[in-house]
C-alpha positions in Angstrom: -153.4 268.5 90.0 -155.1 267.6 86.8 -152.7 267.0 83.9 -153.2 266.3 80.2 -150.6 263.9 78.7 -150.4 264.2 74.9 -148.7 261.1 73.5 -147.9 261.2 69.8 -147.1 257.6 69.1 -146.2 255.8 65.9 -149.7 254.4 65.7 -152.0 256.6 67.8 -152.3 260.1 69.1 -153.6 259.8 72.7 -154.5 262.5 75.2 -154.9 261.1 78.7 -156.3 263.3 81.3 -155.3 262.3 84.8 -155.7 263.5 88.4 -152.2 263.2 89.9 -150.5 264.1 93.2 -147.6 262.9 95.2 -148.0 259.6 97.0 -151.0 258.4 94.9 -151.4 256.4 91.7 -152.3 258.7 88.7 -156.1 258.4 88.3 -157.3 258.4 84.7 -160.2 260.9 84.3 -160.6 261.0 80.5 -159.1 259.5 77.4 -159.2 260.9 73.8 -157.4 259.2 71.0 -157.2 259.0 67.2 -155.4 256.5 64.9 -152.6 258.6 63.2 -150.5 255.7 61.9 -147.5 258.0 61.5 -145.1 255.0 61.2 -147.0 254.2 58.0 -147.2 257.8 56.8 -143.5 258.0 55.9 -142.5 258.5 52.2 -139.6 256.8 50.5 -137.2 259.3 51.8 -138.3 258.8 55.4 -140.3 262.0 55.8 -143.7 262.3 57.3 -146.2 262.9 54.5 -148.4 265.9 54.1 -151.3 263.8 55.0 -149.6 262.6 58.2 -148.6 266.2 59.2 -152.2 267.4 58.7 -153.6 264.6 60.7 -151.2 265.2 63.6 -151.9 268.9 63.6 -155.6 268.5 63.6 -155.5 266.0 66.4 -153.2 268.2 68.5 -155.6 271.2 68.0 -158.5 269.0 69.1 -156.5 267.7 72.1 -155.9 271.3 73.3 -159.7 271.9 73.3 -160.4 268.7 75.2 -157.7 269.4 77.8 -159.1 272.8 78.4 -162.6 271.5 78.6 -161.6 268.9 81.2 -159.8 271.4 83.4 -156.2 270.5 82.9 -153.7 272.8 84.6 -150.9 271.7 82.3 -150.4 269.5 79.3 -147.3 267.4 78.8 -146.6 266.7 75.1 -144.2 264.2 73.6 -143.6 262.2 70.4 -141.9 258.9 70.0 -140.3 256.8 67.2 -142.2 257.9 64.1 -141.5 261.6 64.6 -138.1 261.0 66.2 -136.9 259.1 63.1 -138.5 261.2 60.4 -136.0 263.2 58.3 -138.4 266.2 58.5 -139.0 265.9 62.2 -138.1 269.6 62.9 -140.5 270.8 60.1 -143.3 268.6 61.4 -143.0 269.9 64.9 -142.7 273.5 63.8 -145.9 273.1 61.7 -147.8 271.8 64.7 -146.4 274.6 67.0 -147.3 277.3 64.5 -150.9 276.0 64.0 -151.7 275.0 67.6 -149.2 276.6 69.9 -148.2 273.2 71.3 -144.5 272.5 71.7 -144.2 268.7 71.3 -141.0 267.3 72.8 -139.3 264.3 71.2 -138.3 261.5 73.5 -135.1 259.6 72.7 -135.3 255.9 72.5 -133.4 255.5 75.7 -135.7 257.9 77.5 -138.7 256.1 76.2 -137.3 252.8 77.6 -136.3 254.5 80.9 -139.7 256.1 81.5 -141.6 252.9 80.7 -139.3 251.1 83.1 -140.2 253.6 85.8 -143.9 253.0 85.3 -143.5 249.3 85.5 -141.3 249.4 88.6 -143.9 251.6 90.4 -146.7 249.2 89.3 -145.0 246.0 90.6 -143.0 247.7 93.4 -139.7 246.8 95.0 -140.7 243.2 95.6 -140.2 242.6 91.8 -136.4 242.6 92.5 -134.3 242.9 89.4 -136.8 243.7 86.6 -136.7 243.6 82.8 -139.2 245.4 80.7 -140.1 245.1 77.0 -142.3 247.5 75.1 -143.2 246.9 71.4 -144.5 250.2 70.0 -145.5 251.1 66.5 -142.0 252.2 65.5 -139.6 250.7 68.0 -138.9 248.1 70.6 -137.7 249.3 74.0 -135.8 247.1 76.4 -134.7 248.1 79.9 -133.6 246.3 83.0 -132.3 246.9 86.5 -132.9 246.7 90.2 -133.8 250.3 91.0 -136.2 252.9 89.6 -133.7 253.9 87.0 -132.7 251.0 84.8 -129.1 249.9 84.6 -129.5 249.4 80.9 -132.0 250.9 78.5 -132.1 250.9 74.7 -134.4 251.1 71.7 -134.4 249.2 68.4 -136.2 249.9 65.1 -138.5 246.8 65.5 -141.9 248.4 66.1 -144.9 246.4 64.8 -146.1 249.1 62.4 -142.6 249.7 61.1 -142.1 246.0 60.3 -145.7 245.7 58.9 -144.9 248.5 56.5 -141.4 247.3 55.4 -141.9 243.5 55.4 -145.6 242.7 55.4 -147.1 244.8 52.6 -147.7 241.4 51.0 -147.8 238.1 52.9 -144.3 236.7 52.9 -143.7 233.1 51.9 -141.8 230.7 54.2 -138.4 231.9 53.0 -139.4 235.5 53.5 -140.8 234.8 57.0 -137.6 233.0 57.9 -135.5 236.0 56.7 -137.6 238.5 58.8 -137.3 236.3 61.8 -133.6 236.1 61.4 -133.2 239.8 61.1 -135.4 240.6 64.1 -133.4 238.1 66.3 -130.0 239.4 65.1 -131.1 243.0 66.0 -132.2 242.0 69.5 -129.3 239.7 70.2 -126.7 242.3 69.2 -126.9 244.1 72.6 -128.5 241.4 74.6 -125.4 240.9 76.6 -125.8 244.3 78.3 -128.8 242.8 80.1 -127.8 239.2 80.4 -124.5 239.9 82.1 -126.4 240.8 85.3 -128.0 237.4 85.4 -131.6 236.2 85.2 -134.1 238.8 86.2 -136.5 238.2 89.1 -139.4 239.5 87.1 -140.0 240.0 83.4 -142.8 242.3 82.2 -144.2 243.7 79.0 -146.3 246.8 78.3 -148.5 248.5 75.6 -151.0 247.5 73.0 -149.1 244.8 71.0 -148.3 242.8 74.1 -151.8 243.2 75.5 -153.3 242.0 72.3 -151.0 239.0 72.1 -151.7 238.1 75.7 -155.5 238.3 75.0 -155.2 236.1 72.0 -153.3 233.6 74.2 -156.1 233.5 76.8 -155.5 236.5 79.1 -158.5 238.2 80.7 -160.3 240.9 78.7 -159.7 244.5 79.6 -163.3 244.7 80.9 -162.2 242.8 84.0 -160.0 245.7 85.1 -156.4 246.6 85.4 -155.8 244.6 88.6 -156.4 241.2 87.1 -153.0 239.5 86.5 -152.3 238.8 82.9 -149.3 237.1 81.2 -148.0 236.1 77.8 -146.6 232.5 77.9 -144.0 231.7 75.3 -145.4 228.2 74.7 -148.9 229.6 73.9 -147.4 232.3 71.7 -145.4 229.8 69.7 -148.5 227.7 69.1 -150.4 230.7 67.9 -147.8 232.2 65.5 -148.3 229.7 62.6 -152.1 230.2 62.9 -151.7 234.0 62.9 -149.4 233.8 59.8 -152.1 231.8 58.0 -154.9 234.3 58.7 -156.2 237.1 56.5 -156.7 240.7 57.8 -160.4 240.1 58.6 -159.7 236.9 60.5 -157.0 238.7 62.5 -159.3 241.6 63.3 -161.9 239.2 64.7 -159.5 237.9 67.3 -160.1 239.0 70.9 -158.1 242.1 71.8 -157.2 243.0 68.2 -158.5 246.2 66.7 -159.1 246.4 62.9 -156.6 249.2 62.6 -153.8 247.1 64.1 -154.7 243.7 62.7 -151.9 243.9 60.1 -149.4 244.5 63.0 -150.1 241.3 64.9 -147.8 238.9 63.1 -144.7 241.2 63.1 -145.5 242.0 66.8 -145.7 238.3 67.6 -142.4 237.6 65.9 -140.7 240.3 68.0 -142.3 239.2 71.2 -141.2 235.6 70.6 -137.7 236.7 69.8 -137.5 238.7 73.1 -138.6 235.8 75.2 -136.3 233.3 73.4 -133.1 235.4 73.4 -133.5 236.4 77.1 -134.6 232.9 78.1 -138.0 233.9 79.5 -140.9 231.4 79.6 -143.5 234.2 80.0 -144.0 237.9 80.4 -146.3 239.6 82.9 -148.4 242.3 81.3 -148.2 245.6 83.0 -151.1 248.1 82.5 -148.8 251.0 83.0 -146.5 252.1 80.3 -144.8 255.2 78.9 -147.6 257.7 79.6 -147.7 256.8 83.2 -143.9 257.0 83.4 -144.0 260.6 82.0 -146.7 261.5 84.6 -144.8 259.9 87.5 -141.6 261.7 86.6 -143.5 265.0 86.4 -145.1 264.4 89.8 -141.7 263.5 91.3 -140.1 266.7 90.0 -143.0 268.9 91.2 -142.9 267.3 94.7 -139.1 268.0 95.0 -139.5 271.5 93.8 -142.2 272.2 96.4 -140.6 270.7 99.5 -140.6 273.4 102.2 -137.1 274.6 103.3 -136.2 273.4 106.7 -136.4 276.2 109.4 -133.1 277.1 111.1 -132.8 275.1 114.3 -135.6 272.7 113.4 -135.3 269.0 114.2 
């Protein structure tokens, strides 16, 4: 079947069109995305601004046309942290539904972590053993770990790169300010770290999504043009060496770095601080970069449910 997956993230609205069926990897057929930056379109009360609502509604309407043009049988639509945490979330979604006819579901932080974990597990397979997965989004950080396809533990923290950029990096912090941010980030992550650490050191540690991919590229990983099958990693030692350089750079210098888009350049430093904290607190020397993330997890779960629903009933007496 051909599916459209409409992902309303904290940074970007992304429609991914995939050809998907049971027993095969989802095959991307078309991608359409726009920078919405909803995590930075929140007012002082925590509501998505009128500008943000209009941008989201316009993008959703365009995505419907694209999905129809590309022959999608169905469109799975979901929103993550920025919409989830907005005080006017219901009004935002109602506005989109009234204007476009699209019902956007809101994933909980735990579901976001769980579905991302599913995607990473399927990518690396059972040989990965006990797996831990980190995902720095625009609005939140997801952490999950376990030995099966469903994680034993999965949780979400308000430590997204865009959220931190908006709340702590509107102006470049001085040394004391940077130290305070670093302390706050590590305290947030460490608070529930024992949930994962009690099971012991994971056999494999992985990271997904744009922030980790950008940091890995800065630290020397292969460019995306070499394809998804090229192994990529983010070493802690390299990241630590880069952080002081990143802090000292201006927006234009950051945007010129490999793997960094101009619209996300201001998020690199907060993202790097969160990535370093994750690796430090969980005692990981490097993270493997997985090209599959939340969208693929949503697709895989949809395929699984479709396959189960369409299993033929056994005939009486059949062996």
